[in-house]
N, C-alpha and C positions, 0 to 999 in steps of 0.2 A: 669415710672411716671404715665402711663395711669391706671395702675393696683392700684395705689393708690387713685384714683379717681372713681375707680369702672369700668374702660373701657379697653377692650382689643381688639386687632386686631388679626384675624384669616387669615392667607394667603391662596392663591388658592393651590388647591390639598393637603389640610391640615384641620384636624379637631382638635378641642380642647375638652378636658373632664372637664366638670364643675362638682363640688362637693359642697354640703351645709352641713356644719359642719362636713366635713370629709366623708360625705356619697355621692355615685354617685348621680348625679342629671340630667345632660343632656349632650348631644353631640352638640358642637357649630360648625356650618358650616363656611366657608370663609366669612370674613366681618367683621363689627365692632359691638361689644356686649357690653351690660351695665351689669355689675356683681358687685353689691353693697356688698363689703366685710363686711360692718356693719351688714348685715342680715345673715351672715355666709357663702355667696357664696365666692368661691376660685377657681383658676385654678389648676387643678391636673397634667395636662401636654398636649402635642400635639402627634399626630399620622399623620405620612405623608400617603397619599393615593397613592403616586407615585409607579411605579413598580420598585422593588429592584432585585439585582442579587446577588446571592451566589454561589461561587465555591467552591465545596467539593471535596478533594482529598483523595481517600482511597486505600490502598493496599489490595489485596486478592489472594488467591491461586486457579488455574483452577482445572478442573477434572483431567488433565494429569499433576498435580503437577508442574504447572509453576506460579511464582508470577508475577502479573501484578498490575499496579498502574492505577485506573480509575480517571478521573477528571469530575465530574457531575456539570452542571451549572443549578442551580435553580432561576427561576425568579417569584417572589411573589409579592404580595401587600395586604395591609389591606382593608377590605370591610367598606364601610362607615356606612351601616346600622348595622353592627356588631363591631363598632369602640370600644365599651365598653368591649366586650370579649377580642379584641386584646389588650386592655390597662391593663386589670386587670388579665386575666387567664394566660399570660405567662410573665416571667420575663426575658427571654433571647430567642428571637425568632430563632436567627441564630442557638444557639446550638440545640434548639428543632429540626429544619430542618435538621441540620447535624446528630443528632442522627438517625433519620429515614433513611436517606440516607444510612449511615453506614450498618443498620440493613438489608435493601432490598439488598446491594452489597453482604454482607456475605452470605445471603440466596440463591442468584441467581448465582453468578459467580462459586462457587465451583461445580455446576451442569453442567457446559459447559466446553469443551475443548478450548484451546487457539484460534484456528480458529474460533470456533464458537462464541467466544466473540466479536471477530471483526466483524463478520457476524450480529450478534443480538444486537448491540449497540441501535437500534432503540426500539427493544422490552424491554431491560433492561430500558431504559429510560421511556418507557411506564409504566413499571411496578412500578418504583420509582414515577412517576408522579401520578398515581392512589393511591399508598398507601399514599402519601402526601396530595393529595386532600382530601381524606376521613378523616384523622386526623386533617389537619390545618383548615379545615372548621369549626370545634367544637370550634376554638379559634379565629375565626373572619377573617381567612386569606384565600386568594384565590391563587392557583398554576397557574400562567399564562403558564409557559412552563417549560419542563425538558428536558435536552439534556445530552447525553454522549459525551462530546467534544474530549476526548483523551483516548487511551488505550495504556499504555506504559509498554511493557514487560522489564524484567531484559536485561542489556547491552549484557550479555554472549548469552542470548536466541535470541535477535534480530540479534547478529553476526551470530550465527547458522542458522537462519531462511533466513539471506541473502546468506550464503554459499549453502543452500539447493537450493534456488531459482536460483542461479548462475548456479549450477551443472545440475539443470533440463533444463536450457536454453542452457547450452553447449551440453547436450545430444539431445536436440531437434535439434540444429544446426548440430550436427554430422550426426543425423539420415536423414536430409533434403539434407547435402552435400552427403551422400552415396547414397540417392535415386537419387539424380542429376546425379552422376557419373554412377549409374547403367543404367539410361536411355541413357547416352551418349553412353556407351559401347554397348547397345543394338542397337542404332541407327547407331553407326559405323559397327557392325556385320551384320546389314541388308543391309547396303551400300555395304559393302565388297561383301556378297552373292549376290547382284544384280549386282554389277560389275563383278563378275566371271561369272554370269549366262549369261550376256551380251556378254562377251568375248567369252564364250563358243559358243554362237550363231554365232557370227563373225567367229569364226575359222572353225565351222562346214559349214557355207555358203562359206567360202574361199575354203575349200577343195572340196566342191560340186562343186564350179565353176572351180577348176583346173582339177578335174574329167571331167566335161562337156567339158572343152576346149580340154583336150588331146584326149577325144572321137572323137571330130570334128577334130582335127588336123589329127588323124590316118585315120577317113574316107576321109578326104579331100586329103590327100597325097596319099592315096591308089587308088583314084579315078583319080588324076592328073598324077600319075606315073605307066603306066601299068607294072605289073610284081612285083611290091614292096610288098613284105609280111608286115603282121602286126609287125613281130619281127624287121625288119629293120626299120620301121618308130619309134618304141620305142627306139631302140639303137641310132638313130639320136636325138631323143628328150632328151635323157638321156646325151648324149654327149654334147648337148648345153647347158643344165642346169648345167653340170659339169664346163664348161667354165665360165659360168656366176657366180658361186659360187667363183671360182677362183679369177675372176675380181674383186668381191666386197671385198674378203679378201685382196686382194693386194692393193686395193684403201684406206681401212682404215688405218689410222695412229696408231691407238690404238690397233690395231689387236695383239693378243698374241697366236694366232694359231702356231703350230708346225707341219712342213710337214714331213711325213715319205716317204722314197723312195717307189713309186708304179708304177704299169703300168696302162695305161688307160683301157686295157682290164679287169684287176682284178676289176676295179670300175663297169664296166658295168655288169660284172658276178655276183658281190656282189649285185647290186642294182635289177638285175634279181631274 
């Protein structure tokens, strides 16, 4: 109804394209405008200045012959001072952006191996953004942000990657477990060696103490009993040890010793 009286309203974040007898005349900003149709003025259309988003999905092959699907998210908007270019130069903005994204992905991804594609998502997005910014500025559009939001390999490839990752983790776990067992065995061996060393010291000291005791006993007995020879003293000590040993064997309930008929004199002679 307003246009019938030569009046239009342009909303916020929007501009209107004014023509005069079919020729571009002016860009109308937000607000109320008088546009007398009787003098050839007419409204050609509106352009939104808001940021818009376009998600582009493209499949490509990597350098190591793996097919991946990339999803690029393009955020763009029309420039108010170039609204006429945005309105007249492009018939389908989204298809134009999509075509340039396809071109960059086809030129970039085949030069990279699959792992590098994941690692260089930011670089790929930067390349797409620079190419779009250079081209779309000629048509009155600004590229606000470009993102590679997803890299999706083929299902079989993903399964293989998961198996490789699982095998690698199992290998690392087995290595760590083996290293732990190795350290445990080393520590046990060191403990046993230390234990045997200390036991050997104990036995050596025990034997040294026995020798010292025997020595003192022989000297003391020879001094106390005049006429007693060293041989008599040793025979008496050996007989005492013999009876002590027999006593210990007889007292033990779990003893499995087998006694062979013998004479005490044979024992003393053998021990000598």
